[in-house]
N, C-alpha and C positions, 0 to 999 in steps of 0.2 A: 205264300208261305212256302212253295218250292226254292224261290230264291231265298229267302232267310236260311233254310237247311243248307245250300248249296255254299251260301256265304260262311257260316258257321264250320261247314266240314273243310273251307279252303284255310280258315284260320287254323284249325286242330292240325291241319296238315303241315303248316308252316311252322307252328310250335314245335312239331313232333321233328320238323327238319333241323330246326335250331338247337333242339336238346341233342340229336346227334352230331351237328355239326361242333357244339361245343364239348363233345365228350373227348377224353384224351386217352389215348392207349398207352399200355406198358411199353416202354422202350425195348426193342429187339438189339441186345449188345452183348458181346463178347471180347475178351482180349487175350492175347497170347504173346510169349516170346520163344526166341529160339533155344535159350537156356535158362536155367535160374543162377548160374554165377557169371560174373563178368568183372573185370579190372577196373580198379577207379580211372576216371578220365578217359574211357572207351565209351562211346554212345551206346545206349542200351536202346534198341527198336522195339516198340509194343505193337503189335500189329491188331489192327480193330476187324469186328465183323458185326453188321448191323447198320441200321441207319437212324440214330437219334438225333433229336434237334440240338441238344447240349452235351457237351463231353467235358469234364475237369477231371484233375489228378491230385492226388495227394501224395507226394513222393515217400512219406516217412522219414523226412529229416525233420528237425527241430524247426518248428513254425509252420511245417505242412505235414503235419501227423494227422492222419484222419481220426486217432484215438482221441485227439484235443481239438475236434471240430466246434463244441458248443463251449469251449474255453479253457483256458491252462492256467492253473494257480500253483503257485509255487511254495510248502511250506519252508519258512526260513528256519534253519537249524542254527546259524551261528551269525553274529553281527561284529565287524571289526572295522576299528578306526585306525589309520595311518596319517602320519604327516611329517615333515620335516621341521626343525624350528632351530634358531639361534639367538644367542644371548648375548647383548652387548651393554656395556656398561659406559656411564658417562664418567666414571672416576674409578681409581685403583683400590681404594680402601674404603671404610665408612660406608658399606653399601647396604640398602635395604634386603633383608630376608622375606619370604613368605609373601610374595607379592602376586605370584602367579597360581592359578588354580583352574583344573580342567573339571567340568562339573556336567552333570546330565539331570534331565527332567522329564517326567511324563506327565506334570500337571501345569506346566507353565500355560497362561492363558493367551499366548501370543500377541499380548500387548506390549509393543516395544516403544510405545510412546513416552512412557515414564519409569522410574527407577522402581516405584512402588509395586507395581505388578510383577517386575522380576523378583524383588523381595519376598513377594508372597507366595512364590512357587517352592515346593520342595525341590532344593537341588543334591544330587548325590555327588560327591567328591571323589573322583577318579585318578587324581593326580598320582597318586602312588603305583598305579599301574602304567606309568612310563619306564622307559630303561635307565632314563636320567631326570632325576629330579631338580628341574631348573629352578624351582622356587628357593632351593639351599645353596645354587652354584654361584661363584664370583668370576667366572669364566665363560669366555665363549664356547657354545657347544651346539652340536646338530645330530641329527637323526634321533629326534628324541623317543620316537616310538619304537619296539621291537620291530624285527623284520616281518613277523606274521601279523602285526597289530595289535591295537588295544582290544581285548575280548570285552564286548558290552552286551552280550547275549543275556547274560541274567539280570539287566536291568529294563528290559521290555515290560510294558504292561498292554495285554491284549485291548485293541480298540482306543488306545490311547496313542497322541503323538510322540514324538520322541525329538527332544531339543539336545543340542550340544552346545556348551558355551566356555569361552576362553574369558577368563575374569581376572582382572588387573586391579591390585587392593594397592592405594597408594596413602600413604602416612605422613606425618609431620616430617619434612628433612632433617630438621635441627635436631630431632630426638631419635628417629629410627634410621636416618642415614641417606645417601644418595639413592635415586631410583635407577632401575636397569630397564632397559627395552629389549621386548620379545618380537621376533618375526617368525611367522608361520607360513609354509609353503607345502605344495602336494598332498593338501587336505584330501583325504578319500574315506569315504565310508561304505563298506561293501557287504553284502549280503550272500551266502550260501546255503544252498538248498538242493533239491532233487533235480534241479535243472542247471545246476552248477553254480558259478560265482556271478553276481550282478552288482556293478556300482550303482547306489542308490543315490550319491553326490559327491561331488569333487568340486575343485576351485570355481569352475566355469558354470556349473547346474546349481551350486546351492546358494542359496540367497543368504548372506549374511547382514545382520544388522548391529550397528553400534548404540549402545544404551550407556549415557553417563547419569552418574548420580549427581553430579553438579555441571549442568550444561554450560553455565556461565564461564566456565573455566574452559578455554578453548583447547580442548584435547587434541593430539595430533593421532588418536588411535583411529586407524583405518582397515577398510575392507575392500581389496579388489579382486578381480579375477586371478591374479599372479601372486599375491601375498598378503597375510593377514599381519597386522602391527599392532602392539600393544605399546603406547608411547604417551608421556604425559605431556603437558602443556609445556610451552617453549619459555622458560622462565627469565629470559633476556627481556620479552615482551609483557611478560607477567609474574613479577617477581612473587607476590602475594602469594600463587599459587603452590608455591613450596611450602606453605604451613597449613594447607588446607585438606585434611583428610578426605578422599575421594575413591570412587571406583568407576573403571570403565570396563564394559562386557562386550564381547564378539559373540552374538548368539546366531544359532542357525535357524532355518525355517523349520517346521515340525513336520519331520519324516513319519508318514502314516503307513508305510510299507514295511516295518520291520520284523513284522510275525508273517504275514503272506505276499506274494507279488501277484498280482492279475493281470496276465500278458493278453487277455482276450483270447477271442477263438483262434486256431490254427487256421490259414487259408489255403483254400485250394489253386492250382494254377489253371486257369480256361483254356481249353484247346479247340473247343468248336462251339460255335453258337450261331442259331439260323435254323435253316431247313436242310434237307437232303441234297439241296443243289450245291452246297458246300461241304459236302461230306468228305471226312478224313479216313483214309484206311489205314494210317499209321501216325506213330507219336515217337519221336526222339528224346532222349533225356539222358544226360551225362552227369554221374555222382561223383563229386570230387572227393569224397573220404571213403574209407572203407569200412565196412559194418553188414551187419543184416537189417533188411528194408524191408516192410511189408506196404507195397504201392496199391493204392485204393483209386479206382476210379469211378467216376458218378455219371451217369448217363441219365438224360431225361428228357421228356417231352413235355410241353407247357403250352398253355393259352392263359388269357386273362384270367379265366375261372379257376382252372385247375392245373396241378403238376403232378406227374407221376415219374418214378427214378427207380432204377436198378444200380447197383452197387456191385462191382467186381474188384477182386484183390489178386495180387500175383506176391509171392515172398521170393526177395532176391539176395544174394549173398555176393558183396562186392568186396573184391580181394585188393592186396597192394599191388 
């Protein structure tokens, strides 16, 4: 019986020791600087006191701001589209009008495989917002959009994707005249909000799809990373196409971030990780831009079961 009690005592002692071993202490940590004002481009030295296992810093700059450590969401106040365009004609007279239109939809189902899905969507015509109405011009033109872009803010619907389409309407050549060719470049959809201006899509990042009403007509409408082209079939190869009414569409991907942009959490810069054997007593950082910054240092002790941390902050003014 005595042996059993001794064994039980030993187990309790071991468990007690393990419990103490697993316990994590609050870090002892302080940080200071020699001044609260520094010039941009000049290294700022932060002096540490204490010996935490882990140290990281949020500098207060965009993307490294402690206030957004749980996530940064920008509310979009304005949405603008810009592009350059040129119109060329295959004849000098008897030209078709009303061939081109710029459209926006928030209920297109994203099925680019057939024209029915496109026609079933509700499309708002914003051609009149262009600075030059290419639909009515008979001459080569460029810079179709105003310098500030076409405002599309009012057409957004919360929770709905946002599609932009370049529509090419072709009618019988013998009745309505010769068709024209449109070329678009420098496509850019930008959003402006509390965090500044963000490009939502450009020529290389936006996925454009070609949709044809009569796919049996070999259209020359194309979308590349450098240009969007609305062009009818080659009538030397397919003369009958001149008398077949048809449509070609260039439609963007569905933009889902036209109301809010979620950038995810701002991230800290790791300074120290491990034990006091690699303890750092200072840290130097250089601010590239003038402004007021609240710099946060997070010091922590942790093991596999627990983590404890303290946060220290210093307000700095960075001058020109």
